[in-house]
C-alpha positions in Angstrom: 12.7 6.5 -1.6 11.7 2.7 -0.4 8.0 3.3 1.0 5.3 0.6 2.3 2.0 1.3 0.5 -1.2 0.9 2.1 -3.7 -1.5 0.0 -5.8 1.9 0.0 -3.2 3.6 -2.7 -2.7 0.3 -5.1 -6.9 0.4 -5.2 -7.0 3.9 -5.7 -4.7 3.2 -8.7 -6.9 0.7 -10.1 -10.0 2.5 -9.7 -8.8 5.5 -12.4 -5.8 6.9 -14.0 -4.4 9.4 -11.5 -1.7 10.9 -9.5 -1.4 7.8 -7.3 -1.3 5.7 -10.3 1.5 8.1 -11.6 3.4 7.9 -8.5 3.6 4.2 -8.2 4.7 3.6 -11.8 7.2 6.7 -10.6 11.2 5.0 -11.6 13.3 6.5 -8.6 10.9 5.3 -6.0 10.7 1.8 -4.5 7.4 0.4 -3.3 6.6 -2.5 -0.7 3.8 -4.3 -0.1 3.0 -7.3 2.1 1.6 -10.5 0.1 -1.6 -9.7 2.4 -2.5 -6.9 0.4 -2.7 -9.2 -3.1 -5.5 -11.0 -1.1 -7.7 -7.7 0.2 -7.6 -6.4 -3.8 -8.6 -9.3 -4.5 -11.9 -9.6 -2.2 -12.5 -6.4 -3.3 -12.4 -6.9 -7.2 -16.1 -6.6 -7.9 -16.2 -3.7 -6.5 -13.4 -2.0 -8.1 -14.8 -3.4 -11.6 -18.1 -1.8 -10.8 -16.7 1.7 -9.6 -13.6 1.8 -12.2 -16.1 0.6 -15.3 -13.0 -1.8 -15.9 -13.2 -5.3 -16.6 -11.5 -8.0 -14.1 -9.2 -9.1 -16.7 -8.0 -5.2 -17.1 -8.2 -4.4 -13.6 -5.4 -7.8 -13.5 -3.5 -5.8 -16.5 -3.2 -2.6 -14.6 -2.4 -4.4 -11.2 0.6 -6.3 -13.3 1.8 -3.3 -14.4 1.8 -1.6 -11.0 3.5 -4.6 -9.4 6.7 -4.3 -12.0 7.4 -0.9 -9.4 6.1 -3.0 -6.0 8.2 -5.5 -4.2 5.7 -8.1 -2.4 7.3 -8.9 1.2 6.3 -12.2 1.6 4.1 -13.0 5.8 7.5 -14.7 7.1 9.6 -11.7 6.6 7.1 -9.6 8.4 5.9 -12.4 11.1 8.4 -11.6 13.9 7.0 -8.0 14.1 3.2 -8.9 14.3 2.8 -8.7 17.7 4.4 -5.0 18.0 2.3 -3.6 14.9 -1.2 -5.3 16.1 -0.2 -3.1 19.4 0.6 0.2 17.6 -2.3 -0.6 15.4 -4.3 -3.4 16.1 -7.2 -1.8 18.4 -7.6 1.1 15.4 -7.7 -1.1 12.4 -6.4 -5.0 12.8 -6.4 -5.1 8.6 -3.6 -2.6 9.0 -1.0 -4.9 11.3 1.0 -6.1 8.7 1.6 -3.0 7.0 3.0 -1.6 10.7 4.8 -5.0 10.7 6.4 -4.5 7.3 7.5 -0.8 8.0 9.3 -2.5 11.0 10.8 -5.4 9.3 12.5 -3.6 6.5 14.2 -0.5 6.0 12.0 2.1 4.5 11.1 5.6 4.8 7.7 5.6 5.6 4.1 4.2 4.8 2.0 6.1 2.2 -1.7 5.5 3.2 -4.4 8.2 3.1 -6.4 6.6 5.6 -6.3 8.8 8.6 -5.8 6.3 11.6 -1.9 6.0 10.3 -1.3 9.7 10.7 -0.6 8.9 14.6 2.1 6.3 14.0 4.5 6.7 16.6 8.3 6.2 15.0 6.6 5.7 11.6 6.8 8.7 8.9 3.6 8.3 6.9 2.7 9.7 3.5 -0.1 11.0 1.8 -0.8 11.4 -1.4 -0.2 15.1 -1.6 2.7 15.2 0.0 4.5 12.5 -2.5 3.5 14.7 -5.2 4.9 17.8 -4.0 8.0 15.7 -3.1 8.6 14.2 -6.6 7.3 17.5 -8.4 
């Protein structure tokens, strides 16, 4: 299974050792992330550190481990679908446009996000953590 992951999934996995982190490390799954998401994680690193109790170096180590099973997709590979993605989700949350553009650009099985505004995407399957947990058992 190949899934586009939302930044909230990465941040959740950085905050604590959780089911989310375990799923991200599951070897038979493949995850895709637009490079923009790494900038978003970096912008929230102070908050992640405060909430998790981890230092920034520790966060970097955990992130590095998680990224071993995540393919970072350069912006150039999704640019052709940015306009279409903006029409789909831009008015709801413009920060989610790169994730929808990625889902439209590369063959995948959907987007993994726990954000409610992803629930009504037409033509793109959206997976919640609980659904993935049931799937991998």
